Backbone as CSV, one residue per row, in Angstrom:
resi,resn,N_x,N_y,N_z,CA_x,CA_y,CA_z,C_x,C_y,C_z
1,MET,-8.697,8.832,-35.244,-8.365,10.059,-35.981,-8.297,11.245,-35.003
2,LYS,-7.204,12.002,-35.090,-7.023,13.122,-34.168,-7.936,14.287,-34.547
3,GLN,-8.419,14.985,-33.519,-9.305,16.126,-33.724,-8.496,17.356,-34.097
4,VAL,-8.971,18.086,-35.105,-8.354,19.352,-35.473,-8.715,20.379,-34.407
5,VAL,-7.715,20.994,-33.798,-7.950,21.971,-32.735,-8.056,23.373,-33.309
6,VAL,-7.156,23.731,-34.212,-7.218,25.052,-34.844,-7.075,24.885,-36.353
7,SER,-7.888,25.624,-37.083,-7.876,25.564,-38.536,-7.954,26.970,-39.114
8,LEU,-7.019,27.287,-39.987,-7.057,28.536,-40.745,-7.276,28.171,-42.206
9,HIS,-8.317,28.729,-42.802,-8.647,28.394,-44.186,-8.608,29.641,-45.050
10,ASP,-7.663,29.679,-45.978,-7.535,30.769,-46.951,-7.523,32.126,-46.249
11,VAL,-6.744,32.216,-45.174,-6.752,33.411,-44.324,-5.831,34.494,-44.886
12,ALA,-6.367,35.703,-44.947,-5.599,36.871,-45.352,-5.717,37.942,-44.278
13,ARG,-4.654,38.731,-44.154,-4.695,39.871,-43.242,-3.972,41.036,-43.895
14,VAL,-4.741,42.120,-44.115,-4.196,43.321,-44.732,-4.276,44.454,-43.732
15,HIS,-3.179,45.147,-43.528,-3.146,46.322,-42.657,-3.095,47.563,-43.542
16,GLY,-3.999,48.507,-43.278,-4.022,49.733,-44.069,-4.789,49.564,-45.372
17,GLU,-4.797,50.626,-46.165,-5.556,50.626,-47.418,-4.744,51.269,-48.537
18,GLY,-5.186,50.973,-49.753,-4.586,51.612,-50.918,-3.107,51.302,-51.063
19,GLU,-2.341,52.301,-51.446,-0.911,52.105,-51.676,-0.157,51.812,-50.384
20,ALA,-0.748,52.191,-49.257,-0.091,51.956,-47.963,-0.431,50.579,-47.382
21,ALA,-1.249,49.805,-48.077,-1.672,48.509,-47.559,-0.490,47.549,-47.428
22,VAL,-0.466,46.831,-46.304,0.554,45.813,-46.059,-0.148,44.465,-45.970
23,HIS,0.232,43.538,-46.838,-0.378,42.203,-46.860,0.429,41.285,-45.949
24,ALA,-0.008,41.205,-44.690,0.725,40.400,-43.715,0.575,38.906,-43.987
25,LEU,-0.617,38.480,-44.379,-0.864,37.098,-44.786,-1.682,37.108,-46.070
26,ARG,-1.402,36.134,-46.939,-2.054,36.100,-48.252,-2.607,34.699,-48.521
27,GLY,-3.805,34.412,-48.030,-4.447,33.139,-48.340,-3.770,31.926,-47.724
28,VAL,-3.506,31.979,-46.447,-2.822,30.883,-45.742,-3.839,29.878,-45.216
29,SER,-3.564,28.600,-45.433,-4.393,27.518,-44.880,-3.509,26.587,-44.068
30,LEU,-3.958,26.292,-42.853,-3.157,25.484,-41.935,-4.068,24.865,-40.892
31,GLN,-3.819,23.603,-40.579,-4.535,22.921,-39.508,-3.539,22.315,-38.531
32,VAL,-3.887,22.384,-37.239,-3.073,21.742,-36.208,-4.005,20.874,-35.372
33,ALA,-3.665,19.597,-35.261,-4.528,18.640,-34.584,-4.082,18.391,-33.153
34,SER,-4.975,17.802,-32.393,-4.654,17.373,-31.031,-3.429,16.476,-31.052
35,GLY,-2.494,16.748,-30.138,-1.293,15.935,-30.060,-0.195,16.330,-31.026
36,GLU,-0.374,17.445,-31.716,0.590,17.853,-32.743,1.280,19.160,-32.366
37,LEU,2.584,19.215,-32.587,3.365,20.432,-32.409,3.842,20.873,-33.793
38,VAL,3.407,22.056,-34.195,3.790,22.600,-35.497,4.638,23.843,-35.274
39,ALA,5.828,23.867,-35.853,6.712,25.023,-35.768,6.522,25.897,-37.009
40,VAL,6.562,27.205,-36.798,6.462,28.172,-37.900,7.769,28.951,-37.954
41,MET,8.414,28.922,-39.105,9.682,29.620,-39.290,9.569,30.569,-40.484
42,GLY,10.503,31.499,-40.546,10.518,32.439,-41.658,11.227,33.710,-41.257
43,PRO,11.616,34.521,-42.216,12.308,35.770,-41.898,11.396,36.769,-41.198
44,SER,11.991,37.781,-40.590,11.202,38.846,-39.961,10.290,39.476,-41.007
45,GLY,9.033,39.729,-40.607,8.066,40.322,-41.523,7.376,39.340,-42.432
46,SER,7.599,38.043,-42.207,6.983,37.041,-43.086,5.549,36.723,-42.703
47,GLY,5.099,37.165,-41.500,3.713,36.933,-41.096,3.543,35.953,-39.954
48,LYS,4.641,35.575,-39.304,4.572,34.544,-38.255,3.713,34.991,-37.068
49,SER,3.998,36.162,-36.531,3.234,36.641,-35.374,1.789,36.935,-35.750
50,THR,1.570,37.435,-36.958,0.201,37.667,-37.435,-0.580,36.364,-37.457
51,LEU,0.073,35.294,-37.900,-0.566,33.978,-37.936,-1.007,33.554,-36.542
52,LEU,-0.129,33.732,-35.548,-0.493,33.367,-34.177,-1.633,34.233,-33.659
53,ASN,-1.575,35.534,-33.935,-2.626,36.440,-33.455,-3.991,36.059,-34.019
54,LEU,-4.024,35.645,-35.261,-5.290,35.233,-35.873,-5.751,33.897,-35.303
55,ALA,-4.825,32.968,-35.101,-5.179,31.651,-34.565,-5.756,31.759,-33.156
56,GLY,-5.290,32.762,-32.396,-5.761,32.924,-31.023,-6.871,33.930,-30.860
57,GLY,-7.380,34.501,-31.955,-8.471,35.453,-31.865,-8.059,36.814,-31.349
58,LEU,-6.751,37.114,-31.362,-6.287,38.440,-30.950,-6.427,39.454,-32.079
59,ASP,-6.629,38.961,-33.283,-6.831,39.807,-34.458,-7.851,39.123,-35.350
60,ARG,-8.485,39.898,-36.199,-9.488,39.369,-37.123,-8.910,39.290,-38.530
61,PRO,-9.183,38.209,-39.263,-8.684,38.134,-40.634,-9.437,39.082,-41.560
62,THR,-8.748,39.571,-42.572,-9.398,40.362,-43.620,-10.213,39.456,-44.524
63,GLY,-9.760,38.236,-44.679,-10.478,37.245,-45.478,-10.200,35.857,-44.943
64,GLY,-11.059,34.894,-45.273,-10.897,33.528,-44.808,-11.519,33.303,-43.438
65,THR,-11.349,32.093,-42.915,-11.957,31.730,-41.637,-10.930,31.085,-40.700
66,VAL,-11.149,31.316,-39.407,-10.332,30.703,-38.357,-11.276,29.999,-37.399
67,THR,-11.038,28.724,-37.143,-11.865,27.985,-36.192,-10.978,27.375,-35.111
68,VAL,-11.483,27.373,-33.884,-10.811,26.733,-32.752,-11.785,25.722,-32.172
69,GLU,-11.394,24.464,-32.183,-12.243,23.356,-31.731,-13.610,23.404,-32.415
70,GLY,-13.587,23.672,-33.720,-14.788,23.656,-34.533,-15.627,24.915,-34.486
71,VAL,-15.222,25.909,-33.700,-15.987,27.153,-33.558,-15.350,28.246,-34.418
72,ASP,-16.124,28.811,-35.321,-15.655,29.913,-36.151,-15.494,31.145,-35.260
73,LEU,-14.273,31.662,-35.170,-14.025,32.782,-34.268,-14.803,34.029,-34.657
74,ALA,-15.196,34.135,-35.909,-15.979,35.299,-36.350,-17.357,35.319,-35.710
75,THR,-17.817,34.169,-35.186,-19.146,34.086,-34.574,-19.100,34.222,-33.053
76,VAL,-17.905,34.324,-32.487,-17.751,34.358,-31.030,-17.820,35.799,-30.537
77,LYS,-18.760,36.068,-29.633,-18.910,37.421,-29.100,-17.881,37.732,-28.022
78,ASP,-17.578,36.753,-27.178,-16.643,36.969,-26.079,-15.367,36.176,-26.343
79,LEU,-14.496,36.743,-27.182,-13.254,36.053,-27.521,-12.326,35.945,-26.314
80,ALA,-12.388,36.918,-25.410,-11.533,36.875,-24.226,-11.842,35.630,-23.395
81,ALA,-13.112,35.293,-23.249,-13.496,34.108,-22.480,-13.011,32.839,-23.171
82,LEU,-13.130,32.798,-24.493,-12.661,31.626,-25.239,-11.160,31.453,-25.046
83,ARG,-10.406,32.564,-25.094,-8.958,32.458,-24.920,-8.611,31.982,-23.518
84,ARG,-9.313,32.479,-22.503,-9.012,32.063,-21.135,-9.211,30.563,-20.954
85,ARG,-10.194,30.008,-21.639,-10.543,28.611,-21.420,-9.837,27.652,-22.373
86,SER,-9.586,28.087,-23.587,-9.121,27.158,-24.609,-7.741,27.450,-25.173
87,VAL,-7.274,28.692,-25.061,-6.046,29.097,-25.748,-5.037,29.665,-24.751
88,GLY,-3.838,29.089,-24.739,-2.736,29.654,-23.978,-1.795,30.364,-24.922
89,TYR,-1.374,31.576,-24.577,-0.572,32.390,-25.486,0.694,32.858,-24.769
90,VAL,1.845,32.574,-25.380,3.119,33.110,-24.894,3.499,34.263,-25.818
91,PHE,3.371,35.483,-25.321,3.653,36.664,-26.135,5.158,36.901,-26.238
92,GLN,5.579,37.454,-27.383,6.992,37.737,-27.573,7.489,38.764,-26.550
93,ASP,6.615,39.726,-26.195,7.004,40.726,-25.189,6.481,40.379,-23.798
94,LEU,6.042,39.124,-23.633,5.648,38.511,-22.352,4.317,39.011,-21.796
95,ASN,4.092,40.361,-21.743,2.820,40.912,-21.256,2.506,40.513,-19.814
96,LEU,3.526,40.452,-18.970,3.283,40.230,-17.538,2.838,41.543,-16.904
97,ILE,2.009,41.455,-15.875,1.534,42.643,-15.170,2.509,42.945,-14.034
98,PRO,3.183,44.100,-14.065,4.243,44.389,-13.089,3.783,44.396,-11.642
99,SER,2.530,44.760,-11.396,2.039,44.882,-10.021,1.567,43.554,-9.432
100,LEU,1.646,42.468,-10.208,1.252,41.151,-9.725,2.482,40.270,-9.571
101,THR,2.460,39.399,-8.580,3.552,38.442,-8.407,3.523,37.416,-9.538
102,ALA,4.564,36.589,-9.582,4.614,35.533,-10.593,3.375,34.632,-10.496
103,ALA,3.049,34.207,-9.275,1.883,33.338,-9.089,0.597,34.050,-9.486
104,GLU,0.475,35.330,-9.134,-0.735,36.082,-9.458,-0.881,36.281,-10.961
105,ASN,0.239,36.477,-11.672,0.182,36.580,-13.129,-0.314,35.272,-13.746
106,VAL,0.176,34.158,-13.218,-0.200,32.858,-13.767,-1.650,32.508,-13.451
107,MET,-2.107,32.857,-12.249,-3.459,32.476,-11.845,-4.535,33.426,-12.375
108,LEU,-4.136,34.603,-12.879,-5.115,35.616,-13.299,-6.136,35.103,-14.319
109,PRO,-5.720,34.419,-15.392,-6.738,33.950,-16.348,-7.785,33.043,-15.722
110,ARG,-7.357,32.215,-14.786,-8.288,31.303,-14.130,-9.254,32.071,-13.222
111,GLU,-8.731,33.063,-12.498,-9.596,33.872,-11.638,-10.621,34.636,-12.463
112,LEU,-10.183,35.197,-13.590,-11.101,35.937,-14.457,-12.201,35.031,-15.005
113,ASP,-11.896,33.735,-15.050,-12.885,32.778,-15.556,-13.742,32.208,-14.436
114,GLY,-13.626,32.770,-13.230,-14.506,32.379,-12.142,-13.974,31.319,-11.207
115,VAL,-12.716,30.897,-11.389,-12.130,29.902,-10.494,-11.788,30.574,-9.165
116,ARG,-12.076,29.924,-8.064,-11.778,30.479,-6.748,-10.285,30.722,-6.586
117,ALA,-9.935,31.776,-5.863,-8.539,32.178,-5.721,-7.667,31.043,-5.190
118,HIS,-8.176,30.305,-4.216,-7.387,29.211,-3.635,-7.051,28.164,-4.683
119,ASP,-8.054,27.777,-5.484,-7.844,26.755,-6.513,-6.966,27.291,-7.637
120,ALA,-7.169,28.569,-7.980,-6.360,29.171,-9.034,-4.895,29.233,-8.623
121,ARG,-4.645,29.582,-7.360,-3.263,29.647,-6.877,-2.628,28.265,-6.851
122,ARG,-3.380,27.280,-6.447,-2.836,25.913,-6.416,-2.406,25.477,-7.812
123,GLY,-3.237,25.766,-8.816,-2.887,25.430,-10.183,-1.682,26.209,-10.675
124,ALA,-1.607,27.492,-10.262,-0.475,28.328,-10.663,0.824,27.801,-10.067
125,LEU,0.809,27.419,-8.802,2.015,26.902,-8.157,2.450,25.586,-8.795
126,GLU,1.483,24.780,-9.194,1.819,23.505,-9.833,2.570,23.733,-11.146
127,VAL,2.049,24.635,-11.985,2.686,24.844,-13.283,3.979,25.643,-13.144
128,LEU,4.070,26.537,-12.144,5.338,27.212,-11.884,6.406,26.198,-11.478
129,GLY,6.005,25.188,-10.738,6.931,24.120,-10.391,7.407,23.368,-11.626
130,GLN,6.511,23.180,-12.580,6.872,22.459,-13.805,7.907,23.209,-14.632
131,VAL,7.909,24.550,-14.547,8.902,25.336,-15.291,10.073,25.747,-14.398
132,GLY,10.162,25.146,-13.203,11.298,25.364,-12.320,11.293,26.680,-11.580
133,LEU,10.097,27.236,-11.306,10.026,28.557,-10.689,9.181,28.609,-9.424
134,ALA,8.994,27.481,-8.762,8.202,27.493,-7.536,8.781,28.458,-6.503
135,HIS,10.106,28.637,-6.515,10.767,29.463,-5.505,10.591,30.963,-5.738
136,VAL,10.074,31.386,-6.898,9.868,32.817,-7.159,8.386,33.163,-7.249
137,ALA,7.529,32.277,-6.778,6.080,32.460,-6.935,5.591,33.788,-6.379
138,ASP,6.184,34.258,-5.297,5.701,35.472,-4.644,6.566,36.701,-4.937
139,ARG,7.389,36.614,-5.954,8.181,37.766,-6.372,7.504,38.464,-7.556
140,PHE,7.776,39.746,-7.687,7.222,40.535,-8.781,8.145,40.444,-10.008
141,PRO,7.610,40.707,-11.194,8.417,40.566,-12.408,9.748,41.310,-12.375
142,ASP,9.786,42.513,-11.772,11.047,43.262,-11.757,12.032,42.743,-10.701
143,GLU,11.622,41.700,-9.967,12.497,41.109,-8.961,13.123,39.794,-9.438
144,ILE,12.813,39.403,-10.670,13.356,38.155,-11.208,14.048,38.438,-12.534
145,SER,14.822,37.482,-13.024,15.599,37.678,-14.242,14.718,37.626,-15.494
146,GLY,15.291,38.052,-16.615,14.546,38.006,-17.869,14.148,36.594,-18.256
147,GLY,15.051,35.639,-18.054,14.717,34.249,-18.352,13.618,33.714,-17.460
148,GLN,13.628,34.133,-16.189,12.563,33.705,-15.274,11.233,34.325,-15.663
149,ARG,11.255,35.589,-16.091,10.010,36.216,-16.565,9.461,35.459,-17.772
150,GLN,10.368,35.031,-18.650,9.947,34.257,-19.821,9.231,32.982,-19.387
151,ARG,9.775,32.322,-18.376,9.165,31.071,-17.918,7.849,31.309,-17.186
152,VAL,7.712,32.454,-16.502,6.419,32.795,-15.902,5.364,32.944,-16.999
153,ALA,5.729,33.616,-18.098,4.790,33.787,-19.212,4.406,32.439,-19.813
154,ILE,5.360,31.533,-19.885,5.064,30.194,-20.401,4.136,29.455,-19.438
155,ALA,4.400,29.581,-18.144,3.534,28.939,-17.144,2.109,29.449,-17.262
156,ARG,1.951,30.756,-17.474,0.607,31.328,-17.615,-0.129,30.723,-18.806
157,SER,0.597,30.421,-19.879,-0.049,29.851,-21.068,-0.468,28.404,-20.849
158,LEU,0.158,27.727,-19.891,-0.092,26.300,-19.691,-1.115,26.002,-18.605
159,VAL,-1.427,26.999,-17.754,-2.307,26.745,-16.621,-3.717,26.428,-17.111
160,GLY,-4.399,25.528,-16.408,-5.761,25.167,-16.804,-5.769,24.069,-17.851
161,GLU,-6.851,23.977,-18.564,-7.041,22.888,-19.534,-7.006,23.412,-20.968
162,ARG,-6.088,24.318,-21.255,-6.005,24.876,-22.597,-5.688,23.780,-23.619
163,ARG,-6.471,23.756,-24.685,-6.265,22.751,-25.738,-5.371,23.274,-26.857
164,LEU,-5.177,24.586,-26.905,-4.340,25.184,-27.936,-3.305,26.087,-27.270
165,ILE,-2.033,25.825,-27.535,-0.946,26.642,-26.999,-0.278,27.348,-28.175
166,LEU,-0.242,28.682,-28.122,0.396,29.491,-29.151,1.617,30.150,-28.527
167,ALA,2.779,29.874,-29.059,4.023,30.340,-28.444,4.853,31.116,-29.459
168,ASP,5.048,32.410,-29.186,5.799,33.296,-30.078,7.213,33.475,-29.515
169,GLU,8.163,32.731,-30.071,9.559,32.755,-29.607,9.653,32.523,-28.092
170,PRO,9.119,31.420,-27.578,9.078,31.225,-26.121,10.439,30.971,-25.485
171,THR,11.453,30.684,-26.312,12.778,30.394,-25.756,13.745,31.554,-25.965
172,GLY,13.232,32.718,-26.380,14.087,33.830,-26.766,15.044,34.309,-25.696
173,ALA,14.635,34.285,-24.424,15.482,34.806,-23.347,16.091,33.694,-22.509
174,LEU,16.049,32.470,-23.032,16.482,31.330,-22.232,17.785,30.736,-22.756
175,ASP,18.586,30.175,-21.844,19.772,29.456,-22.300,19.340,28.118,-22.899
176,THR,20.271,27.441,-23.557,19.921,26.226,-24.298,19.328,25.125,-23.414
177,PRO,19.912,24.806,-22.259,19.310,23.752,-21.424,17.892,24.089,-20.980
178,THR,17.661,25.352,-20.580,16.316,25.737,-20.142,15.356,25.732,-21.315
179,GLY,15.826,26.191,-22.485,14.994,26.144,-23.684,14.569,24.727,-24.012
180,ASP,15.494,23.785,-23.872,15.156,22.382,-24.111,14.101,21.887,-23.122
181,GLU,14.218,22.325,-21.867,13.235,21.920,-20.863,11.846,22.448,-21.220
182,ILE,11.781,23.695,-21.729,10.494,24.281,-22.110,9.902,23.530,-23.296
183,LEU,10.731,23.198,-24.276,10.220,22.438,-25.429,9.750,21.056,-25.000
184,GLU,10.445,20.462,-24.052,10.009,19.165,-23.537,8.648,19.295,-22.849
185,LEU,8.447,20.396,-22.137,7.173,20.635,-21.464,6.054,20.837,-22.494
186,LEU,6.330,21.634,-23.539,5.338,21.828,-24.601,5.029,20.503,-25.283
187,ARG,6.064,19.704,-25.512,5.885,18.399,-26.137,4.994,17.506,-25.281
188,SER,5.198,17.566,-23.959,4.388,16.749,-23.060,2.930,17.182,-23.097
189,ARG,2.680,18.491,-23.278,1.298,18.963,-23.400,0.662,18.417,-24.665
190,CYS,1.437,18.305,-25.738,0.926,17.681,-26.961,0.526,16.236,-26.697
191,GLU,1.409,15.526,-26.023,1.133,14.114,-25.746,-0.085,13.941,-24.853
192,ALA,-0.432,15.000,-24.082,-1.629,14.970,-23.238,-2.875,15.393,-24.011
193,GLY,-2.704,15.778,-25.300,-3.861,16.080,-26.129,-3.982,17.495,-26.639
194,ALA,-3.068,18.372,-26.236,-3.124,19.757,-26.716,-2.507,19.868,-28.110
195,ALA,-2.793,20.984,-28.773,-2.140,21.335,-30.037,-1.250,22.542,-29.759
196,VAL,-0.041,22.521,-30.302,0.911,23.613,-30.070,1.358,24.191,-31.407
197,LEU,1.276,25.521,-31.506,1.771,26.244,-32.672,2.903,27.135,-32.181
198,LEU,4.112,26.849,-32.625,5.334,27.459,-32.102,6.028,28.287,-33.180
199,VAL,6.227,29.574,-32.917,7.041,30.419,-33.790,8.463,30.430,-33.249
200,THR,9.420,30.129,-34.107,10.811,30.127,-33.677,11.723,30.476,-34.839
201,HIS,12.869,31.080,-34.510,13.905,31.330,-35.505,14.964,30.233,-35.493
202,GLU,14.912,29.351,-34.484,15.987,28.394,-34.280,15.597,26.988,-34.726
203,SER,16.375,26.448,-35.646,16.085,25.104,-36.152,16.207,24.064,-35.045
204,ARG,17.025,24.345,-34.026,17.153,23.422,-32.896,15.801,23.167,-32.252
205,TYR,15.026,24.227,-32.035,13.732,24.079,-31.377,12.658,23.612,-32.356
206,ALA,12.798,23.981,-33.628,11.878,23.437,-34.632,12.028,21.928,-34.738
207,GLY,13.210,21.434,-34.325,13.443,19.996,-34.365,12.556,19.186,-33.428
208,TRP,11.875,19.864,-32.506,10.924,19.182,-31.620,9.556,19.010,-32.286
209,ALA,9.361,19.614,-33.437,8.030,19.675,-34.055,7.720,18.435,-34.887
210,ASP,6.422,18.199,-35.085,5.972,17.161,-36.003,6.003,17.661,-37.441
211,ARG,5.741,18.945,-37.598,5.805,19.595,-38.914,6.435,20.965,-38.756
212,VAL,7.116,21.415,-39.791,7.660,22.760,-39.816,7.089,23.476,-41.035
213,VAL,6.472,24.632,-40.779,5.877,25.445,-41.840,6.765,26.679,-42.034
214,PHE,7.137,26.926,-43.289,7.990,28.061,-43.603,7.159,29.160,-44.260
215,LEU,7.158,30.336,-43.643,6.440,31.481,-44.201,7.421,32.426,-44.888
216,ARG,6.958,33.018,-45.985,7.726,34.058,-46.664,6.744,34.996,-47.355
217,ASP,6.855,36.281,-47.048,5.995,37.301,-47.658,4.516,36.981,-47.500
218,GLY,4.144,36.451,-46.322,2.749,36.192,-46.027,2.175,34.934,-46.642
219,LEU,3.031,34.111,-47.215,2.595,32.867,-47.843,3.341,31.686,-47.237
220,ILE,2.710,30.505,-47.264,3.416,29.292,-46.869,4.293,28.886,-48.044
221,ALA,5.611,29.014,-47.841,6.548,28.712,-48.914,6.881,27.230,-48.973
222,ASP,6.822,26.549,-47.823,7.187,25.137,-47.790,6.715,24.540,-46.477
223,THR,6.534,23.237,-46.475,6.201,22.494,-45.263,6.987,21.197,-45.275
224,THR,7.561,20.866,-44.140,8.246,19.583,-44.031,7.640,18.787,-42.893
225,ALA,7.408,17.506,-43.145,6.805,16.650,-42.123,7.850,16.144,-41.142
226,ALA,9.125,16.244,-41.520,10.184,15.771,-40.637,10.840,16.947,-39.944
227,PRO,11.316,16.769,-38.710,12.010,17.846,-38.031,13.202,18.351,-38.830
228,VAL,13.423,19.683,-38.743,14.557,20.272,-39.422,15.856,19.719,-38.852
229,GLU,15.901,19.558,-37.534,17.104,19.092,-36.842,16.647,18.396,-35.580
230,SER,17.067,17.177,-35.405,16.624,16.440,-34.219,17.249,17.014,-32.969
231,ALA,16.370,17.520,-32.071,16.849,18.110,-30.821,16.682,17.152,-29.656
232,ARG,16.094,15.995,-29.939,15.767,15.097,-28.818,16.731,13.935,-28.758
């Protein structure tokens, strides 16, 4: 039986109060197990990014519980440390540090977690090679293309032994062949035991998933166990 890596139970997230309150999520329950890739689809404003932020401990739910590897995130004092060790996150706006090279951006989470610089760099170069960017390791973000920056952000999410990968439109700036390569890489991480939660607007990339969850107005409107479209 596969281990549940992330679990959201009856999770709600409300922004603001009173008449100005926005219900981003309304009682959502979802589990993603080791070895599973789950795609999340839905229109803009349906709650997809909010779902990822809650799953990764970047935001707190208004109601319900979120657990990662059996740990209730509400009980964790140092969420940043948990994310560095257990959760890889590909942000929609990438969040690369302009003053750091590609390799330094990728190795930063490991260094912050106490890994020696030499070992952290070796791991960063390995994963940069996996996303086809070994040749830009020592360039700064403004010296590489938008698609290359996207792949650096993906490499940063994969470095180390992260058991949960959260990806918010990770193929947004990539051409179709490169996007397929990234999905293949995410798929391989699943096969190695990680759980992947992928937000995408494209049914082509949802076709790599084991399940597709459809959000609408902060609710799970539908779930399909079969890929929307076979991309493999």
